[in-house]
Each structure stands twice: as structure tokens, then as C-alpha cells.
ZADO-1210 file (C-alpha; in nm, 4 decimals, padded with zeros to 6 digits):
<atoms>
<atom x="-00.3358" y="-00.5698" z="03.0522" code="MET" pos="1"/>
<atom x="-00.2164" y="-00.8693" z="03.2508" code="GLU" pos="2"/>
<atom x="-00.3448" y="-01.2257" z="03.2396" code="ILE" pos="3"/>
<atom x="-00.2154" y="-01.4916" z="03.4772" code="ARG" pos="4"/>
<atom x="-00.1149" y="-01.8170" z="03.3080" code="SER" pos="5"/>
<atom x="-00.3414" y="-01.9991" z="03.5544" code="SER" pos="6"/>
<atom x="-00.6337" y="-01.8225" z="03.3846" code="GLU" pos="7"/>
<atom x="-00.5231" y="-02.0003" z="03.0680" code="LEU" pos="8"/>
<atom x="-00.4934" y="-02.3392" z="03.2370" code="GLY" pos="9"/>
<atom x="-00.1257" y="-02.3281" z="03.3427" code="ALA" pos="10"/>
<atom x="00.0023" y="-02.3201" z="03.6994" code="SER" pos="11"/>
<atom x="00.3639" y="-02.2202" z="03.6500" code="ASP" pos="12"/>
<atom x="00.3381" y="-01.8710" z="03.8020" code="GLY" pos="13"/>
<atom x="00.3856" y="-01.6937" z="03.4694" code="HIS" pos="14"/>
<atom x="00.1560" y="-01.4321" z="03.3224" code="PHE" pos="15"/>
<atom x="00.0992" y="-01.2546" z="02.9932" code="PHE" pos="16"/>
<atom x="00.1087" y="-00.8777" z="02.9791" code="ARG" pos="17"/>
<atom x="00.1305" y="-00.5846" z="02.7460" code="SER" pos="18"/>
<atom x="00.4449" y="-00.3742" z="02.7682" code="LEU" pos="19"/>
<atom x="00.4587" y="00.0008" z="02.7147" code="GLY" pos="20"/>
<atom x="00.7296" y="00.2623" z="02.6777" code="TRP" pos="21"/>
<atom x="00.7735" y="00.2613" z="03.0571" code="GLN" pos="22"/>
<atom x="00.8871" y="-00.1043" z="03.0269" code="ASP" pos="23"/>
<atom x="01.1612" y="-00.0357" z="02.7697" code="ARG" pos="24"/>
<atom x="01.4430" y="-00.1073" z="03.0186" code="ALA" pos="25"/>
<atom x="01.2883" y="-00.4474" z="03.0926" code="GLU" pos="26"/>
<atom x="01.2548" y="-00.5201" z="02.7200" code="LEU" pos="27"/>
<atom x="01.6153" y="-00.4139" z="02.6614" code="LYS" pos="28"/>
<atom x="01.7315" y="-00.6439" z="02.9442" code="ALA" pos="29"/>
<atom x="01.5387" y="-00.9302" z="02.7827" code="PHE" pos="30"/>
<atom x="01.7027" y="-00.8802" z="02.4430" code="PHE" pos="31"/>
<atom x="02.0470" y="-00.8375" z="02.6042" code="LEU" pos="32"/>
<atom x="01.9988" y="-01.1713" z="02.7831" code="SER" pos="33"/>
<atom x="01.9661" y="-01.3575" z="02.4523" code="LEU" pos="34"/>
<atom x="02.2640" y="-01.5688" z="02.3541" code="ASP" pos="35"/>
<atom x="02.4491" y="-01.5492" z="02.0201" code="PHE" pos="36"/>
<atom x="02.2150" y="-01.7876" z="01.8352" code="ASP" pos="37"/>
<atom x="01.8982" y="-01.6290" z="01.9739" code="GLN" pos="38"/>
<atom x="02.0153" y="-01.2810" z="01.8743" code="ARG" pos="39"/>
<atom x="02.1080" y="-01.4029" z="01.5281" code="ARG" pos="40"/>
<atom x="01.7721" y="-01.5726" z="01.4879" code="SER" pos="41"/>
<atom x="01.5622" y="-01.2756" z="01.6010" code="TYR" pos="42"/>
<atom x="01.7582" y="-00.9876" z="01.4503" code="PHE" pos="43"/>
<atom x="01.8979" y="-01.1644" z="01.1429" code="GLY" pos="44"/>
<atom x="02.2513" y="-01.1270" z="01.2758" code="GLY" pos="45"/>
<atom x="02.4280" y="-01.1269" z="01.6083" code="CYS" pos="46"/>
<atom x="02.3938" y="-00.7731" z="01.7355" code="LEU" pos="47"/>
<atom x="02.6252" y="-00.6221" z="01.9925" code="CYS" pos="48"/>
<atom x="02.4794" y="-00.4847" z="02.3146" code="ASP" pos="49"/>
<atom x="02.4840" y="-00.1260" z="02.1856" code="GLN" pos="50"/>
<atom x="02.2925" y="-00.2214" z="01.8699" code="ALA" pos="51"/>
<atom x="02.0272" y="-00.3908" z="02.0842" code="ILE" pos="52"/>
<atom x="02.0053" y="-00.0824" z="02.3062" code="ALA" pos="53"/>
<atom x="01.9650" y="00.1303" z="01.9930" code="ASP" pos="54"/>
<atom x="01.6934" y="-00.1047" z="01.8612" code="PHE" pos="55"/>
<atom x="01.4987" y="-00.0801" z="02.1866" code="CYS" pos="56"/>
<atom x="01.5441" y="00.2975" z="02.1948" code="GLY" pos="57"/>
<atom x="01.4074" y="00.3287" z="01.8407" code="ALA" pos="58"/>
<atom x="01.0798" y="00.1407" z="01.9005" code="ILE" pos="59"/>
<atom x="00.7851" y="00.3563" z="01.7986" code="ASP" pos="60"/>
<atom x="00.5564" y="00.2735" z="02.0898" code="TRP" pos="61"/>
<atom x="00.2627" y="00.4470" z="01.9214" code="SER" pos="62"/>
<atom x="00.2810" y="00.1932" z="01.6351" code="ARG" pos="63"/>
<atom x="00.4128" y="-00.1131" z="01.8167" code="THR" pos="64"/>
<atom x="00.2377" y="-00.3550" z="02.0487" code="ILE" pos="65"/>
<atom x="00.4716" y="-00.5541" z="02.2732" code="VAL" pos="66"/>
<atom x="00.3420" y="-00.8456" z="02.4755" code="VAL" pos="67"/>
<atom x="00.5375" y="-01.0687" z="02.7096" code="ALA" pos="68"/>
<atom x="00.5226" y="-01.4042" z="02.8806" code="TYR" pos="69"/>
<atom x="00.6742" y="-01.3240" z="03.2164" code="ALA" pos="70"/>
<atom x="00.7586" y="-01.4511" z="03.5616" code="ALA" pos="71"/>
<atom x="00.7703" y="-01.2185" z="03.8607" code="SER" pos="72"/>
<atom x="01.1232" y="-01.0877" z="03.7924" code="HIS" pos="73"/>
<atom x="01.1968" y="-01.1527" z="03.4254" code="TRP" pos="74"/>
<atom x="01.0540" y="-01.1914" z="03.0778" code="LEU" pos="75"/>
<atom x="01.0651" y="-01.5399" z="02.9262" code="ASP" pos="76"/>
<atom x="00.9343" y="-01.4485" z="02.5809" code="ALA" pos="77"/>
<atom x="00.8158" y="-01.1444" z="02.3889" code="VAL" pos="78"/>
<atom x="00.6108" y="-01.0761" z="02.0792" code="ALA" pos="79"/>
<atom x="00.6302" y="-00.7481" z="01.8900" code="LEU" pos="80"/>
<atom x="00.3571" y="-00.6361" z="01.6527" code="ILE" pos="81"/>
<atom x="00.4877" y="-00.3382" z="01.4549" code="ALA" pos="82"/>
<atom x="00.2403" y="-00.1540" z="01.2336" code="SER" pos="83"/>
<atom x="00.3503" y="-00.0805" z="00.8797" code="ILE" pos="84"/>
<atom x="00.2766" y="00.2763" z="00.7633" code="PRO" pos="85"/>
<atom x="00.1070" y="00.4534" z="00.6029" code="PRO" pos="86"/>
<atom x="-00.2308" y="00.2972" z="00.6811" code="ASP" pos="87"/>
<atom x="-00.1341" y="00.0540" z="00.9609" code="ASP" pos="88"/>
<atom x="-00.3618" y="-00.2153" z="00.8148" code="GLU" pos="89"/>
<atom x="-00.0660" y="-00.4535" z="00.8120" code="THR" pos="90"/>
<atom x="00.1799" y="-00.5297" z="01.0912" code="ALA" pos="91"/>
<atom x="00.4914" y="-00.7426" z="01.1324" code="GLU" pos="92"/>
<atom x="00.4777" y="-01.0051" z="01.4049" code="LEU" pos="93"/>
<atom x="00.8017" y="-01.1282" z="01.5590" code="SER" pos="94"/>
<atom x="00.8662" y="-01.3422" z="01.8654" code="MET" pos="95"/>
<atom x="01.1681" y="-01.4313" z="02.0761" code="ALA" pos="96"/>
<atom x="01.2152" y="-01.6735" z="02.3673" code="CYS" pos="97"/>
<atom x="01.4833" y="-01.6693" z="02.6354" code="SER" pos="98"/>
<atom x="01.6894" y="-01.9735" z="02.7262" code="THR" pos="99"/>
<atom x="01.4492" y="-02.0298" z="03.0212" code="ARG" pos="100"/>
<atom x="01.1484" y="-02.0402" z="02.7903" code="CYS" pos="101"/>
<atom x="00.9708" y="-02.3689" z="02.7254" code="SER" pos="102"/>
<atom x="00.9091" y="-02.3116" z="02.3563" code="ARG" pos="103"/>
<atom x="00.6730" y="-02.6059" z="02.3156" code="SER" pos="104"/>
<atom x="00.4157" y="-02.4491" z="02.5477" code="THR" pos="105"/>
<atom x="00.4972" y="-02.0790" z="02.5355" code="THR" pos="106"/>
<atom x="00.4936" y="-02.0102" z="02.1602" code="VAL" pos="107"/>
<atom x="00.1305" y="-02.1063" z="02.1079" code="GLY" pos="108"/>
<atom x="00.0045" y="-01.9210" z="02.4133" code="SER" pos="109"/>
<atom x="00.2034" y="-01.6062" z="02.3382" code="LEU" pos="110"/>
<atom x="00.0927" y="-01.6166" z="01.9740" code="PHE" pos="111"/>
<atom x="-00.2715" y="-01.6443" z="02.0840" code="ASP" pos="112"/>
<atom x="-00.2346" y="-01.3581" z="02.3311" code="PHE" pos="113"/>
<atom x="-00.0535" y="-01.1359" z="02.0790" code="ALA" pos="114"/>
<atom x="-00.3030" y="-01.1944" z="01.8013" code="THR" pos="115"/>
<atom x="-00.5971" y="-01.1444" z="02.0370" code="ALA" pos="116"/>
<atom x="-00.4853" y="-00.7949" z="02.1334" code="ILE" pos="117"/>
<atom x="-00.3748" y="-00.6974" z="01.7824" code="ALA" pos="118"/>
<atom x="-00.6392" y="-00.5110" z="01.5902" code="SER" pos="119"/>
<atom x="-00.8950" y="-00.7547" z="01.4458" code="PRO" pos="120"/>
<atom x="-00.8812" y="-00.5719" z="01.1108" code="CYS" pos="121"/>
<atom x="-00.5027" y="-00.5896" z="01.0749" code="ARG" pos="122"/>
<atom x="-00.3181" y="-00.8434" z="00.8604" code="GLU" pos="123"/>
<atom x="-00.0067" y="-00.9857" z="01.0282" code="LEU" pos="124"/>
<atom x="00.3142" y="-01.0708" z="00.8452" code="ILE" pos="125"/>
<atom x="00.5740" y="-01.3112" z="00.9826" code="ILE" pos="126"/>
<atom x="00.9096" y="-01.3113" z="00.8056" code="HIS" pos="127"/>
<atom x="00.9961" y="-01.6785" z="00.7629" code="ARG" pos="128"/>
<atom x="01.3731" y="-01.6285" z="00.7695" code="GLU" pos="129"/>
<atom x="01.3555" y="-01.4766" z="01.1185" code="LEU" pos="130"/>
<atom x="01.0658" y="-01.6753" z="01.2654" code="ALA" pos="131"/>
<atom x="01.1120" y="-01.9431" z="01.5267" code="MET" pos="132"/>
<atom x="01.0492" y="-02.2899" z="01.3798" code="PRO" pos="133"/>
<atom x="00.7864" y="-02.3503" z="01.6488" code="GLU" pos="134"/>
<atom x="00.5910" y="-02.0455" z="01.5306" code="LEU" pos="135"/>
<atom x="00.6011" y="-02.1536" z="01.1661" code="ILE" pos="136"/>
<atom x="00.4885" y="-02.5031" z="01.2657" code="HIS" pos="137"/>
<atom x="00.2047" y="-02.3632" z="01.4790" code="LEU" pos="138"/>
<atom x="00.0685" y="-02.1424" z="01.2007" code="VAL" pos="139"/>
<atom x="00.0967" y="-02.4268" z="00.9488" code="ARG" pos="140"/>
<atom x="-00.0706" y="-02.6754" z="01.1862" code="GLU" pos="141"/>
<atom x="-00.3595" y="-02.4387" z="01.2583" code="ARG" pos="142"/>
<atom x="-00.3993" y="-02.3413" z="00.8936" code="GLY" pos="143"/>
<atom x="-00.4236" y="-01.9742" z="00.9856" code="THR" pos="144"/>
<atom x="-00.1653" y="-01.8310" z="00.7477" code="GLY" pos="145"/>
<atom x="-00.0918" y="-01.8033" z="00.3775" code="ALA" pos="146"/>
<atom x="00.2673" y="-01.9159" z="00.3125" code="PHE" pos="147"/>
<atom x="00.4988" y="-01.7684" z="00.0505" code="THR" pos="148"/>
<atom x="00.8709" y="-01.8225" z="00.0076" code="ALA" pos="149"/>
<atom x="00.9583" y="-01.5236" z="00.2286" code="ASP" pos="150"/>
<atom x="00.6664" y="-01.4654" z="00.4608" code="GLU" pos="151"/>
<atom x="00.3512" y="-01.5871" z="00.6242" code="ILE" pos="152"/>
<atom x="00.0420" y="-01.3669" z="00.6052" code="ARG" pos="153"/>
<atom x="-00.2291" y="-01.4033" z="00.8643" code="ILE" pos="154"/>
<atom x="-00.5570" y="-01.2455" z="00.7575" code="ARG" pos="155"/>
<atom x="-00.7681" y="-01.0442" z="01.0016" code="PRO" pos="156"/>
<atom x="-01.0340" y="-01.2381" z="01.1878" code="ARG" pos="157"/>
</atoms>
């Protein structure tokens, strides 16, 4: 699935799309492009290149939805929705932005796209310690999540 940002009211040449296992090299390149602070924020620690390659290689594509905000030759931001076994009624949502990403505009649009393609009967969990401040602010501002000390839970629609 691919949606041009112009279809969402933007004219910056970016588009939103779902990634699959065939896009794993592109996803790995995105994560490898993150700087020290971005890696620490997303992964909870600064991972070396090999650890990021291992992370990307271990993604269970049958249980994980990956969506991206992209330009023609690179990814600017990604959102991963990883189902939690055994029943897959709950999933973890995580997002990361590159240094090129305009967080103020991208986070909300990527969040909307990711949640729209996630199963409507699935509760999403965002781990507060690893979430971008813009994402926490967005969910709080919209009143769509239940906040606890460690996580934000977004009920199915």
C-alpha cells in the first residue's frame, strides 16, 4: 500500500507505504543511518551496526507491520507494530525519525497511517521510556490513550 503525501494535503514529494520482508535491506539502512542519540532513544541503548542488522534480521514479518514515511530514495521515518503472542490482540507500536525528518509534521501523519492499517480490534501499547516526545504529546493531546507510568495503551476503534 502506498499513499502520496499530496493525498493527505502535503506537497513535499513524500509518501507513506507499508514495508514487507522484501524491504528489509531498506529498513536496515534506515536504522543504520540513525545517530547515537536516535539509536539510544529507539532501542533503549546505542546499538552497534551488527546489533541493528541482527534486529532487522530477527523481525517476524508475519506478526509485524512496518510502515514508512519516505522520499523517492530514502526513508524519513518508520513505525513498527509488533503483535504480542499468543492471541495477537495487543501490539507494540514504536516509531523512529531520521535526522532529515520534520518531526512536527511527520509524527502525527505516520501515527495516523500506522493506526489506520493496524487491525481495528487490536490494542496498541507504546512504551513511554522509548517513545518520541512528539508521539507522547500527540496521544495526550488527542486523548486517545490511557497513560500509566510505563506505557500508553490505545484501545481499538
